[in-house]
TIBAVO-597688 format. One line per field, with one value per residue (C-alpha): residue number from 1; x, z, y. Coordinates in nm, 3 decimals. Layout:
<recs>
pos [NUM	...] $
px [X	...] $
pz [Z	...] $
py [Y	...] $
</recs>
This chain:
<recs>
pos [1	2	3	4	5	6	7	8	9	10	11	12	13	14	15	16	17	18	19	20	21	22	23	24	25	26	27	28	29	30	31	32	33	34	35	36	37	38	39	40	41	42	43	44	45	46	47	48	49	50	51	52	53	54	55	56	57	58	59	60	61	62	63	64	65	66	67	68	69	70	71	72	73	74	75	76	77	78	79	80	81	82	83	84	85	86	87	88	89	90	91	92	93	94	95	96	97	98	99	100	101	102	103	104	105	106	107	108	109	110	111	112	113	114	115	116	117	118	119	120	121	122	123	124	125	126	127	128	129	130	131	132	133	134	135	136	137	138	139	140	141	142	143	144	145	146	147	148	149	150	151	152	153	154	155	156	157	158	159	160	161	162	163	164	165	166	167	168	169	170	171	172	173	174	175	176	177	178	179	180	181	182	183	184	185	186	187	188	189	190	191	192	193	194	195	196	197	198	199	200	201	202	203	204	205	206	207	208	209	210	211	212	213	214	215	216	217	218	219	220	221	222	223	224	225	226	227	228	229	230	231	232	233	234	235	236	237	238	239	240	241	242	243	244	245	246	247	248	249	250	251	252	253	254	255	256	257	258	259	260	261	262	263	264	265	266	267	268	269	270	271	272	273	274	275	276	277	278	279	280	281	282	283	284	285	286	287	288	289	290	291	292	293	294	295	296	297	298	299	300	301	302	303	304	305	306	307	308	309	310	311	312	313	314	315	316	317	318	319	320	321	322	323	324	325	326	327	328	329	330	331	332	333	334	335	336	337	338	339	340	341	342	343	344	345	346	347	348	349	350	351	352	353	354	355	356	357	358	359	360	361	362	363	364	365	366	367	368	369	370	371	372	373	374	375	376	377	378	379	380	381	382	383	384	385	386	387	388	389	390	391	392	393	394	395	396	397	398	399	400	401	402	403	404	405	406	407	408	409	410	411	412	413	414	415	416	417	418	419	420	421	422	423	424	425	426	427	428	429	430	431	432	433	434	435	436	437	438	439	440	441	442	443	444	445	446	447	448	449	450	451	452	453	454	455	456	457	458	459	460	461	462	463	464	465	466	467	468	469	470	471	472	473	474	475	476	477	478	479	480	481	482	483	484	485	486	487	488	489	490	491	492	493	494	495	496	497	498	499	500	501	502	503	504	505	506	507	508	509	510	511	512	513	514	515	516	517	518	519	520	521	522	523	524	525	526	527	528	529	530	531	532	533	534	535	536	537	538	539	540	541	542	543	544	545	546	547	548	549	550	551	552	553	554	555	556	557	558	559	560	561	562	563	564	565	566	567	568	569	570	571	572	573	574	575	576	577	578	579	580	581	582	583	584	585	586	587	588	589	590	591	592	593	594	595	596	597	598	599	600	601	602	603	604	605	606	607	608	609	610	611	612	613	614	615	616	617	618	619	620	621	622	623	624	625	626	627	628	629	630	631	632	633	634	635	636	637	638	639	640	641	642	643	644	645	646	647	648	649	650	651] $
px [13.144	13.045	12.839	12.541	12.527	12.213	12.293	11.924	11.648	11.276	11.141	10.845	10.610	10.695	10.682	10.326	10.205	10.323	10.060	10.270	10.191	9.836	9.814	9.987	9.691	9.426	9.588	9.589	9.240	9.122	9.274	9.311	9.706	9.984	10.212	10.444	10.749	10.836	10.961	10.647	10.432	10.691	10.662	10.280	10.277	10.439	10.292	9.934	9.990	9.625	9.515	9.805	9.733	9.362	9.446	9.658	9.334	9.130	9.382	9.489	9.143	9.105	8.844	8.686	8.358	8.412	8.675	8.566	8.582	8.914	9.238	9.503	9.422	9.722	9.953	10.195	10.263	10.497	10.425	10.086	9.944	9.627	9.534	9.202	9.066	8.685	8.781	8.676	8.867	9.041	9.388	9.367	9.049	9.267	9.498	9.216	8.989	9.100	8.918	8.962	9.169	9.490	9.804	9.840	10.131	10.398	10.541	10.878	11.157	11.512	11.495	11.243	10.903	10.658	10.305	10.095	9.776	9.518	9.363	9.036	9.223	9.431	9.069	8.986	9.250	9.263	8.877	8.945	9.223	9.035	8.712	8.913	9.102	8.782	8.609	8.904	8.800	9.072	8.966	9.115	9.421	9.504	9.865	9.910	10.284	10.474	10.774	10.760	10.980	10.880	10.602	10.245	10.150	10.295	10.090	9.760	9.801	9.895	9.587	9.367	9.497	9.477	9.122	8.995	9.203	9.466	9.840	10.064	10.465	10.676	11.024	11.180	11.300	11.662	11.631	11.771	11.546	11.647	11.629	11.285	11.216	11.349	11.063	10.759	10.799	10.733	10.424	10.314	10.102	9.759	9.813	10.161	10.195	10.504	10.693	10.780	11.140	11.306	11.562	11.885	12.189	12.069	12.020	11.694	11.651	11.413	11.230	10.996	11.226	11.285	10.903	10.828	11.089	10.934	10.580	10.663	10.826	10.518	10.269	9.975	9.991	9.653	9.747	10.028	9.920	10.219	10.193	10.399	10.689	10.963	10.723	10.350	10.258	10.471	10.472	10.385	10.335	10.616	10.461	10.229	9.921	9.977	9.720	9.828	9.740	9.490	9.315	9.298	9.143	8.743	8.746	8.410	8.441	8.381	8.361	8.557	8.404	8.651	8.669	8.620	8.879	9.019	9.275	9.544	9.437	9.776	9.865	10.209	10.462	10.816	11.152	11.479	11.761	11.853	12.240	12.291	12.006	11.629	11.481	11.246	10.900	10.764	10.389	10.268	9.913	9.694	9.597	9.911	10.089	9.864	9.863	10.244	10.256	10.009	10.188	10.522	10.397	10.178	10.380	10.733	10.742	10.456	10.305	10.005	9.810	10.035	10.353	10.496	10.706	10.967	11.187	11.435	11.372	11.262	10.949	11.203	11.289	11.020	11.069	10.836	10.591	10.650	10.634	10.315	10.137	10.200	9.878	9.664	9.804	9.693	10.027	10.145	10.413	10.718	10.785	11.106	11.262	11.629	11.972	11.997	12.289	12.166	12.174	12.431	12.503	12.227	11.940	11.758	11.803	11.690	11.344	11.344	11.347	11.078	10.863	10.883	10.959	10.917	11.036	11.334	11.411	11.721	12.012	12.289	12.528	12.386	12.439	12.772	12.806	12.648	12.940	13.219	13.057	13.122	12.747	12.631	12.244	12.167	12.377	12.276	11.898	11.586	11.463	11.236	10.951	11.203	11.185	11.297	11.561	11.534	11.822	11.810	11.984	12.293	12.418	12.452	12.787	12.882	13.034	12.714	12.523	12.775	12.753	12.353	12.358	12.634	12.565	12.201	11.990	12.054	11.675	11.618	11.496	11.756	11.615	11.836	11.586	11.627	11.403	11.369	11.153	11.083	10.862	10.788	10.853	11.116	11.214	11.396	11.320	11.279	11.109	10.972	10.984	11.326	11.677	11.895	12.237	12.507	12.537	12.241	11.882	11.648	11.428	11.272	10.922	10.618	10.439	10.776	10.922	11.266	11.568	11.924	12.024	12.381	12.468	12.288	11.956	11.967	11.862	12.152	12.184	12.498	12.646	12.647	12.423	12.158	11.855	11.540	11.155	11.005	10.632	10.425	10.335	10.093	10.325	10.505	10.476	10.201	10.458	10.633	10.496	10.496	10.604	10.309	10.444	10.578	10.947	11.112	10.972	11.020	11.391	11.450	11.339	11.269	11.532	11.801	11.583	11.277	10.960	11.171	11.197	11.573	11.629	11.987	12.131	12.399	12.269	12.329	12.074	12.266	12.245	12.020	11.766	11.871	12.007	12.298	12.292	12.663	12.608	12.431	12.482	12.618	12.873	13.005	13.377	13.525	13.920	14.037	13.666	13.615	13.270	13.310	13.036	13.140	12.952	13.223	13.528	13.319	13.261	13.632	13.710	13.460	13.665	13.929	13.839	14.019	13.820	13.481	13.361	13.470	13.370	13.489	13.502	13.639	13.886	13.928	14.309	14.529	14.267	14.149	13.982	14.158	13.983	14.016	13.928	13.864	13.878	13.747	13.923	13.828	13.931	14.267	14.408	14.558	14.620	14.972	15.132	15.109	14.756	14.741	14.916	14.674	14.390	14.511	14.582	14.245	14.099	14.319	14.289	13.902	13.846	14.069	14.366	14.127	13.947	14.263	14.243	14.544	14.478	14.385	14.325	14.223	13.933	13.768	13.406	13.228	12.903	12.589	12.231	11.989	11.885	12.219	12.349	12.702	12.691	12.962	12.838	12.859	13.241	13.305	13.192	13.389	13.707	13.694	13.616	13.263	12.999	12.745	12.430	12.223	12.423	12.098	12.017	12.329	12.309	12.683	12.751	13.069	13.227	13.260	13.511	13.751	13.766	13.865	14.205	14.339	14.736	14.728	14.486	14.720	14.975] $
pz [6.906	7.261	7.432	7.423	7.055	6.947	6.697	6.572	6.622	6.561	6.300	6.441	6.208	6.329	6.704	6.650	6.450	6.735	6.958	7.237	7.148	7.097	7.447	7.615	7.463	7.605	7.943	7.916	7.805	8.072	8.347	8.235	8.229	7.996	7.995	7.670	7.697	7.788	8.140	8.188	8.138	8.267	8.611	8.595	8.524	8.871	9.090	8.936	8.907	8.922	8.658	8.435	8.411	8.371	8.056	7.903	7.960	7.747	7.507	7.429	7.369	7.624	7.586	7.920	8.068	8.343	8.418	8.778	8.945	9.097	8.943	9.242	9.603	9.849	9.675	9.944	9.950	9.655	9.697	9.791	9.555	9.355	9.036	8.890	9.144	9.008	8.652	8.440	8.089	7.906	7.765	7.427	7.373	7.360	7.138	6.893	6.868	6.521	6.349	5.998	5.677	5.759	5.798	6.160	6.144	5.919	6.038	5.862	5.879	5.850	5.512	5.379	5.446	5.501	5.633	5.663	5.870	5.866	6.208	6.099	6.011	6.330	6.506	6.365	6.417	6.787	6.830	6.694	6.983	7.221	7.181	7.198	7.521	7.662	7.538	7.711	8.062	8.060	8.341	8.464	8.640	8.484	8.342	7.963	7.855	7.538	7.417	7.095	6.839	6.729	6.491	6.467	6.608	6.923	6.918	6.836	7.131	7.387	7.252	7.293	7.658	7.778	7.612	7.899	8.164	8.163	8.258	7.946	8.005	7.712	7.682	7.324	7.192	7.208	7.604	7.738	7.908	8.262	8.166	8.079	8.368	8.614	8.485	8.357	8.652	8.907	8.756	8.651	8.339	8.246	7.830	7.654	7.307	7.162	6.820	6.612	6.573	6.468	6.240	6.337	6.127	5.838	6.095	6.100	6.492	6.584	6.895	6.936	7.148	7.384	7.403	7.477	7.786	7.904	7.877	8.122	8.374	8.412	8.667	8.573	8.236	8.058	7.690	7.465	7.141	6.882	6.566	6.248	6.209	6.056	5.878	5.742	5.920	6.217	6.384	6.768	6.816	7.096	7.285	7.565	7.605	7.261	6.949	6.642	6.610	6.317	6.521	6.834	6.706	6.643	6.273	6.285	6.611	6.478	6.808	7.132	7.466	7.656	8.012	8.178	8.499	8.725	8.629	8.841	8.714	8.602	8.250	8.204	8.421	8.310	8.476	8.601	8.402	8.678	8.632	8.993	9.108	9.020	8.801	8.992	8.839	8.802	8.763	8.583	8.544	8.237	8.311	8.403	8.123	7.874	7.999	8.040	7.698	7.530	7.707	7.562	7.193	7.143	7.326	7.336	6.986	6.812	6.724	6.453	6.234	5.959	6.122	6.095	6.390	6.432	6.729	6.699	6.983	7.107	7.328	7.596	7.627	7.749	7.441	7.270	7.512	7.438	7.083	7.054	7.241	6.953	6.853	7.066	6.867	6.546	6.409	6.184	6.363	6.197	6.375	6.273	6.409	6.308	6.314	6.256	6.032	5.822	5.536	5.552	5.764	5.602	5.626	5.878	5.660	5.350	5.580	5.674	5.322	5.188	5.466	5.479	5.826	6.021	6.370	6.403	6.714	6.817	7.080	7.113	7.046	6.697	6.615	6.722	6.554	6.206	6.248	6.285	5.972	5.759	5.688	5.543	5.530	5.448	5.109	5.051	5.123	5.054	5.396	5.309	5.588	5.862	6.132	6.450	6.569	6.940	7.119	7.453	7.613	7.729	7.696	7.355	7.293	7.189	6.858	6.791	6.810	6.560	6.338	6.306	6.200	5.958	5.804	5.844	5.827	5.937	5.987	6.262	6.611	6.783	7.124	7.361	7.594	7.916	8.193	8.242	8.280	8.627	8.475	8.147	8.006	8.017	8.292	8.041	7.645	7.353	7.319	6.994	7.072	7.212	7.055	7.057	7.233	7.184	7.446	7.633	7.670	7.581	7.873	8.166	8.106	8.170	8.506	8.605	8.892	8.792	9.008	9.091	9.433	9.608	9.885	10.153	9.949	9.827	9.491	9.254	8.918	8.676	8.926	8.930	9.132	9.204	8.939	9.138	9.126	9.419	9.319	9.213	8.856	8.694	8.552	8.884	8.912	9.095	9.280	9.247	9.181	9.502	9.722	9.934	10.212	9.931	10.108	9.782	9.605	9.879	9.897	9.531	9.494	9.822	10.079	9.934	10.029	10.218	10.014	9.707	9.404	9.331	9.004	9.012	8.741	8.803	8.631	8.596	8.476	8.245	8.211	7.935	8.142	7.955	8.129	8.096	8.199	8.327	8.395	8.637	9.010	9.106	8.840	8.911	8.979	9.284	9.265	9.560	9.652	9.346	9.162	8.805	8.564	8.335	8.055	8.062	7.979	7.700	7.530	7.480	7.394	7.120	6.949	6.879	6.551	6.635	6.942	6.863	7.227	7.599	7.922	8.268	8.639	8.936	9.084	9.455	9.491	9.785	10.008	9.688	9.361	9.042	8.700	8.477	8.112	7.895	7.513	7.238	6.911	6.565	6.351	6.244	6.541	6.853	7.194	7.204	7.429	7.168	7.168	7.557	7.544	7.279	7.461	7.798	7.655	7.486	7.811	7.993	7.742	7.733	8.145	8.446	8.543	8.765	8.469	8.328	8.367	8.564	8.319	7.974	7.891	7.550	7.562	7.245	7.376	7.636	7.803	7.746	7.854	7.603	7.544	7.422	7.747	7.876	8.215	8.424	8.773	8.650	8.536	8.840	9.061	8.837	8.866	9.231	9.249	9.335	9.172	8.901	9.028	8.696	8.398	8.237	8.158	7.934	7.575	7.568	7.952	7.795	7.771	8.150	8.135	7.991	8.299	8.535	8.706	8.455	8.561	8.427	8.740	8.984	8.988] $
py [11.656	11.859	11.626	11.927	11.923	11.735	11.464	11.497	11.754	11.687	11.941	12.189	12.005	11.664	11.791	11.936	11.636	11.392	11.173	11.333	11.679	11.589	11.412	11.713	11.957	11.688	11.733	12.106	12.128	11.893	12.057	12.417	12.417	12.527	12.267	12.347	12.100	11.756	11.857	12.038	11.700	11.504	11.675	11.708	11.322	11.272	11.514	11.409	11.051	10.915	11.203	11.100	10.744	10.811	11.024	10.720	10.521	10.761	10.847	10.512	10.402	10.122	9.891	9.776	9.684	9.884	10.191	10.297	10.623	10.577	10.531	10.503	10.397	10.351	10.583	10.621	10.226	10.184	9.771	9.819	10.059	9.960	10.089	10.127	9.880	9.865	9.805	9.537	9.437	9.199	9.234	9.043	9.229	9.555	9.409	9.267	9.559	9.670	9.402	9.516	9.448	9.629	9.441	9.308	9.075	8.983	8.633	8.580	8.300	8.296	8.066	8.365	8.227	8.469	8.466	8.799	8.840	9.103	9.225	9.033	8.719	8.752	8.780	8.484	8.242	8.376	8.302	7.930	7.864	8.052	7.843	7.523	7.632	7.721	7.383	7.200	7.401	7.671	7.932	8.251	8.196	7.900	7.884	7.847	7.803	7.831	7.660	7.871	8.059	8.429	8.369	8.400	8.058	8.204	8.524	8.357	8.122	8.392	8.606	8.303	8.220	8.569	8.649	8.385	8.507	8.258	8.361	8.306	8.247	8.160	8.033	8.039	7.684	7.723	7.707	7.341	7.113	7.250	7.591	7.508	7.311	7.560	7.800	7.611	7.354	7.659	7.754	7.442	7.523	7.341	7.390	7.378	7.518	7.402	7.418	7.109	7.275	7.621	7.754	7.914	8.007	7.783	7.499	7.319	7.178	6.922	7.027	6.720	6.502	6.805	6.886	6.514	6.514	6.844	6.704	6.421	6.654	6.892	6.690	6.961	6.952	6.851	6.865	7.000	7.150	7.110	7.348	7.258	7.522	7.286	7.032	7.044	6.729	6.666	6.337	6.379	6.029	5.983	6.288	6.184	6.415	6.598	6.725	6.913	7.268	7.211	6.916	7.099	7.445	7.494	7.581	7.742	7.936	8.339	8.520	8.549	8.525	8.787	8.752	9.089	9.073	9.334	9.560	9.343	9.020	8.846	8.845	8.725	8.547	8.636	8.519	8.685	8.548	8.307	8.314	8.320	8.076	7.966	8.218	8.449	8.404	8.760	8.812	9.117	9.246	9.291	9.645	9.773	9.580	9.726	10.092	10.120	9.997	10.206	10.494	10.382	10.321	10.604	10.894	10.787	10.592	10.779	10.450	10.480	10.259	10.371	10.213	9.890	9.790	9.557	9.422	9.163	8.929	8.589	8.477	8.428	8.815	9.099	9.302	9.036	9.117	9.474	9.407	9.258	9.532	9.742	9.584	9.795	10.110	9.919	9.901	9.638	9.392	9.203	8.911	8.765	8.414	8.331	8.460	8.825	8.759	8.465	8.403	8.731	9.024	9.230	9.011	9.226	9.526	9.365	9.286	9.653	9.744	9.480	9.530	9.897	9.914	10.265	10.153	9.908	9.767	9.566	9.553	9.776	9.462	9.414	9.779	9.741	9.424	9.590	9.841	9.604	9.424	9.745	9.761	10.078	10.008	10.379	10.347	10.001	9.986	10.200	10.310	10.589	10.502	10.414	10.715	10.554	10.311	10.156	9.992	9.799	9.480	9.731	10.058	10.197	10.320	10.680	10.544	10.338	10.679	10.779	10.521	10.504	10.877	10.853	10.494	10.426	10.741	11.126	11.223	10.930	10.930	10.682	10.591	10.405	10.268	10.070	9.882	9.557	9.215	9.340	9.598	9.442	9.813	10.095	10.330	10.578	10.578	10.775	11.123	11.256	11.616	11.592	11.612	11.314	11.356	11.132	10.848	10.938	10.790	11.089	11.107	10.949	10.779	10.953	10.889	10.720	10.911	10.802	10.942	10.861	10.844	10.846	10.582	10.824	10.785	11.148	11.258	11.400	11.506	11.496	11.248	10.829	10.650	10.383	10.429	10.447	10.498	10.706	10.633	10.356	10.297	10.068	9.794	9.731	9.334	9.200	8.985	8.689	8.321	8.105	8.416	8.392	8.673	8.875	8.892	8.773	9.038	9.300	9.203	9.222	9.602	9.767	9.659	9.903	10.227	10.206	10.223	10.329	10.095	10.026	9.889	9.780	10.010	10.215	10.541	10.935	11.203	11.446	11.824	11.802	11.605	11.284	10.949	10.733	10.397	10.301	9.903	9.690	9.790	9.452	9.457	9.786	9.783	9.899	9.960	10.190	10.229	10.409	10.303	10.241	10.106	9.860	10.028	10.318	10.048	9.879	10.199	10.248	9.888	9.898	10.178	9.885	9.730	9.428	9.326	9.161	9.176	9.210	9.140	9.325	9.218	9.317	9.062	9.050	9.114	9.180	9.343	9.564	9.487	9.499	9.552	9.275	9.294	8.968	9.007	8.812	8.908	8.901	8.603	8.660	8.874	8.798	8.997	9.060	9.316	9.585	9.531	9.565	9.875	10.040	9.892	10.035	10.386	10.402	10.332	10.576	10.857	10.875	10.774	10.784	10.562	10.386	10.225	10.088	9.718	9.538	9.243	9.213	8.821	8.697	8.424	8.230	8.307	8.506	8.383	8.514	8.462	8.342	8.698	8.791	8.986	8.905	8.752	8.956	8.784	8.451	8.498	8.687	8.400	8.129	8.352	8.351	7.971	7.994	7.787	7.911	7.813	7.803	7.733	7.634	8.001	8.021	8.033	7.878	7.764	7.579	7.913	7.944	7.703	7.946	8.119	7.840	7.863	8.108	8.125	8.496	8.578	8.435	8.703] $
</recs>
């Protein structure tokens, strides 16, 4: 199919009924404009940035003690701009503003256990924990950490902490001891919320011994609150400073004393993957996170009170923070904890049918795995309310676009989205009033002056280059924790181009004004001086049915770089010379001779982060005989051993 033929087109009626269209009308009426297209609105949102974000504030119904008269101060400074400097608000209050009997959260275990709370019930449970934290002396700026699975307890703890102005930070319980300490050890939380265990792929994992070890290693910790996830009454006698959830909460608390704090008061500390060193502690603001998520949920996802929003994520990935902000739009959230393929591969589609999910969020890897498993949810499941699928984590292949429209649903907005923990949001994402083109992210985000620069720092169209943002936006980090002079923050994003955010993605703006992400810039291959994004190779490899997954690096070789492809084969298949030829022919026919790997090597496993991303940089370090500094950031660090001293790489 030609690239300029849309796979899906929104109907005129759905465009007219979209929140984005209503927002455009609000802007037109407020500023006597005649914006008629997404392109018009995108341009205006960047040429009138302060006005745009003020309109988002109003459209999103932000609850605040004070908005103030100024929206943006020092707009010329990328890392020094200040948003809404006179505002006073509370993040949790905005997520709890719908205090009624409509569903707020559905918390699901892998084993089928289901807990549902209305907005009113959620408010009441947050009030009980908020009052307990307040009684214990938690104040604005204190760190409250969560060693938690994706469940209602985690969400309640986060909202309770942030209602008081505390800073929330979380890791999922599949993190090992060193991985947790590398994160929480830097921020020294005052309180810790922890699970007694979790379920994954049919296994019950007891977390209490690890919690006990973590508690002994956090010097500033005042108390750890353990909630019952595996057991009704877990035995916490072996954990110092511990108390059970029901003993901690104040059961008769009915109202929440929301602390009214500055717009840029810190709300979250999140972490870089940490695969090449100690994780960076990225600090995000309450107002910036709230406004950005309201924009992305309301305008880019058309989220309303009629929606049920699901995203497959853990509490160690930024998509959890993005998901829970859906409460500010009044949507119902599905919080799922467990393996997406347990007890069988169709598990999440069973969930989508049972819970009548309207917006289904997942990873590109999951969609590819569904196709390889032969799933056909459109045939096997009833999904009448499903209207959007969101995909992130890595570039979504062209073939996965085809699969979604062929085997899941034809009348559906498929939004491949891309951003990161660094901005707790997206640079490019869905657009409900635009068509979907194969292999493309639909649109650059409103209010985000996203461009692609060549090596000379010049903006380019329909050429590959560095994804940059040339103007400040509210969800830029406040900074990094323990980076007093801001030098680490400056080096992370602004060293490449002066006063320009360089995100580290290798990208392209298409003729249709969409985007293609070709991979991470630091993983770009450079054979013969030609830059190649790894996603270009993965896309072709995914076409080969016998290959389960792949990883590609550049190996320094004879004063040049050669492309090396590692493949993990499906069970029952081996990589022989015929398969190597087939892979090379497939890559050559759809790309260029430069993309063809010099070496194709079978491995038993491929290392990935705890959020499921493959780690090209770590493998490249191992192949070149260099140490990987922080293996605790990996879900399967033992897989790195498979790449040590491979004889195939010596010739």
